[in-house]
C-alpha positions in Angstrom: 110.0 226.4 104.0 109.0 226.1 100.2 110.3 228.5 97.8 107.9 230.8 95.5 107.6 229.6 92.4 110.2 230.3 89.4 111.1 229.3 86.1 114.4 227.4 85.9 116.9 226.8 83.2 119.9 225.3 82.7 122.0 226.6 79.8 125.0 224.3 78.3 127.5 227.6 77.4 128.7 230.7 78.7 126.6 232.6 76.0 123.4 231.0 76.8 124.0 231.7 80.5 124.5 235.3 79.9 121.8 235.2 77.4 119.3 233.9 80.1 120.7 236.7 82.6 120.0 239.2 80.5 116.4 238.3 79.7 115.9 238.0 83.3 117.1 241.2 84.3 116.6 242.0 87.7 114.5 239.2 88.6 117.1 236.6 87.8 119.7 234.6 90.1 122.2 232.6 89.2 122.6 229.2 90.7 126.4 227.6 91.0 126.8 225.3 93.9 123.4 226.3 95.5 125.1 226.3 98.9 124.1 230.0 99.6 121.4 230.5 97.2 119.0 227.6 97.9 118.7 228.2 101.8 117.8 232.0 100.9 115.1 230.7 98.4 113.9 228.2 101.1 113.3 230.9 103.7 112.0 233.4 100.8 114.3 236.1 101.8 114.6 236.6 98.0 112.1 235.5 95.3 113.2 235.7 92.0 111.3 234.7 88.7 114.2 232.9 87.1 116.8 230.8 88.3 120.0 230.3 85.9 121.6 227.0 86.7 125.0 227.0 85.7 125.6 223.0 86.8 125.6 222.0 82.8 128.0 224.7 81.7 131.3 222.4 81.0 133.3 225.3 80.3 133.3 226.5 83.6 134.8 223.4 85.3 138.3 222.3 85.7 141.9 223.2 86.5 144.8 223.7 84.2 147.9 225.4 83.8 148.4 228.8 81.7 152.1 229.3 81.8 152.8 230.7 85.2 149.3 230.6 86.3 146.9 228.2 87.4 143.5 228.9 85.9 140.4 227.2 87.9 137.0 227.5 86.2 134.4 229.1 88.6 132.0 226.0 88.8 135.0 223.6 90.1 133.8 222.1 93.5 135.9 222.7 96.7 136.5 219.2 96.5 138.2 219.6 93.2 140.2 222.4 94.3 141.1 220.8 97.7 142.5 217.4 96.1 144.1 218.9 92.9 147.7 218.1 92.6 148.0 221.1 90.5 146.6 223.6 93.3 148.7 221.7 96.3 151.5 222.2 94.1 151.5 225.6 92.9 149.0 227.5 95.0 149.0 225.5 98.1 147.0 227.9 100.3 144.2 227.9 98.2 144.0 223.7 98.8 145.0 224.0 102.5 141.8 226.7 103.2 139.5 224.9 100.8 140.1 221.7 102.6 138.6 223.8 105.9 135.5 224.9 104.2 132.3 223.7 105.9 131.9 219.6 105.5 132.3 216.9 102.9 128.9 217.1 101.5 129.4 221.0 101.2 132.6 220.6 99.6 131.2 218.3 97.0 128.5 220.6 96.2 129.9 224.2 96.6 132.0 225.9 94.2 135.0 228.2 94.2 133.2 230.6 92.0 129.9 230.5 94.0 131.6 231.3 97.5 134.2 234.0 96.0 130.9 236.3 94.3 128.6 235.3 97.5 131.5 237.4 99.2 130.7 236.7 102.3 133.5 238.3 104.7 133.3 235.2 107.0 133.8 232.7 104.1 137.0 230.9 104.0 138.3 231.1 100.4 138.3 235.2 100.2 141.6 235.7 102.2 143.4 233.1 100.4 142.7 234.2 96.8 143.3 237.9 97.9 146.8 236.6 99.3 147.5 234.9 96.3 147.2 237.8 94.2 144.5 236.0 92.2 142.8 237.5 89.4 138.9 237.4 88.6 137.6 236.6 84.7 134.1 238.0 84.6 132.1 237.9 81.3 129.6 240.1 80.3 127.5 241.5 77.6 130.5 243.5 76.6 133.0 240.7 76.5 135.4 239.5 79.0 137.3 241.3 81.5 140.0 240.8 84.5 139.5 242.0 87.9 142.6 241.9 90.1 141.3 240.3 93.9 142.1 243.4 95.5 139.6 245.2 93.6 137.1 242.4 93.1 135.8 242.6 96.8 134.1 246.0 97.2 131.8 245.7 100.2 129.8 243.3 102.3 128.4 240.8 100.1 129.5 243.0 96.8 131.9 242.3 94.4 133.1 243.8 91.1 130.7 241.5 89.0 127.8 243.8 87.3 124.8 243.1 86.2 124.6 240.5 83.7 127.6 239.5 84.2 129.1 236.2 85.2 132.5 235.2 87.1 133.9 232.4 84.9 137.4 231.4 86.3 139.9 232.4 88.9 143.5 233.0 87.6 146.2 232.5 90.3 149.8 233.2 90.1 152.0 230.0 90.7 153.3 229.9 94.4 155.5 226.8 93.7 157.7 226.1 96.7 155.9 228.5 99.1 154.9 227.4 102.3 151.2 227.6 103.2 148.9 227.4 106.1 145.3 228.2 106.8 144.3 229.2 110.5 140.7 229.4 111.4 138.8 229.9 115.0 135.6 228.5 115.5 133.3 227.8 118.5 132.2 224.5 117.0 132.9 222.6 113.9 131.7 223.6 110.3 130.9 227.2 111.9 132.0 230.4 109.7 135.2 231.7 110.8 135.0 233.8 113.8 138.6 234.9 112.4 140.9 233.4 110.2 144.3 233.8 108.7 145.4 232.9 105.1 149.4 232.8 105.2 151.7 231.9 102.5 155.5 232.3 103.0 158.6 232.0 100.8 161.6 231.3 103.0 165.0 230.3 101.9 167.8 229.0 104.4 165.5 229.8 107.3 164.7 233.2 106.4 161.4 234.9 105.1 162.0 236.6 101.8 158.8 237.1 101.0 154.9 236.9 102.9 151.5 237.1 101.8 148.9 237.1 104.3 145.3 237.3 103.9 142.5 238.1 106.8 139.0 236.4 107.2 136.0 238.0 108.7 138.3 241.2 109.8 136.2 243.6 108.0 133.5 243.8 105.4 135.8 242.2 102.8 138.5 239.6 103.0 141.7 241.9 103.9 145.4 241.7 103.4 148.0 242.3 106.5 150.2 244.6 104.7 152.0 245.9 108.1 152.9 242.1 108.7 154.0 241.3 105.2 156.3 244.0 105.3 157.7 243.3 108.8 158.3 239.1 108.2 160.6 240.0 105.1 164.2 239.2 106.2 162.9 237.8 109.7 164.0 234.6 111.2 161.3 231.7 110.1 161.5 230.9 113.5 160.8 234.2 115.2 157.8 235.8 113.7 155.6 236.4 116.8 157.1 240.1 116.8 156.4 240.9 113.2 152.7 239.8 113.2 151.5 241.7 116.4 150.3 244.4 113.7 147.9 242.2 112.2 144.9 243.9 113.1 146.1 247.5 112.0 143.7 248.9 109.8 140.9 246.6 110.4 137.5 246.9 111.1 136.2 243.6 112.4 132.4 243.1 113.5 131.0 242.6 117.0 128.3 239.8 117.6 127.4 236.8 119.8 130.6 235.1 118.5 132.9 238.0 119.8 133.1 241.8 119.8 135.7 243.6 117.9 138.6 243.9 120.4 138.1 240.2 120.6 138.6 239.3 116.9 141.5 242.0 117.2 143.3 239.6 119.6 142.6 236.7 117.7 143.8 238.0 114.4 147.1 238.5 116.0 147.5 235.0 117.8 146.5 233.4 114.4 148.7 235.4 112.3 151.4 234.6 114.1 150.4 230.6 114.2 150.0 230.8 110.6 152.8 232.2 109.6 155.0 229.9 111.6 153.1 226.8 110.3 153.8 228.2 106.9 157.4 228.9 107.5 157.9 225.7 108.8 156.6 223.9 105.2 
């Protein structure tokens, strides 16, 4: 189908983008990589009067160090994140999860910020940014604010980004030397995750000293497997199965054609054990 007609604007600064968004009000939509918005427009599931394309805002791109933190611009593509040496060294979990997003075409067009703001619980990037204790930098009419990942995802397809605001950057504390692995289960290639597990582990001499686990598609938002994280502390890196048995505790997975809730709970336990073992092995 062909989208309904709309006004297209392409600002070159965050300030101009915010001004365009304020002018459009409820009738405006922000275009990042377009991998989620464009299909919605083509199917006429949404018909905005104005589309604000962030593709020319250079200040929203790039990856840099800031002390003990990696800062990733919201318009940085998946391909750039997955292949960044900085991300691989200091936030390996995000690099590995991003490499599993869809296919090369989508990874070259889709953006980290766009995927996070879209907040699809089956998307692959919410769980790793949550597990890495990331912070989201949000700009709006009142200035800039920072929101922790644990407070950013508020409900199904909903985030802390308010009306008239833009996500501008993702700040990730360095996890240098941590092992990492992203384990996802799909029935066919490039499908949304039926269940995914993002695991990053700090191990000393074969013993896990700290672990952080994020779950994909086990609720209306990405979730942390807090009970597993606690159980893994002090465990041998070669014996993690028992500690991962509570991975589905406190979750509320959906039931659909890909599997019912009980099936997903079972998958979460199996995949968490695999992800932790792979992360601990380096």
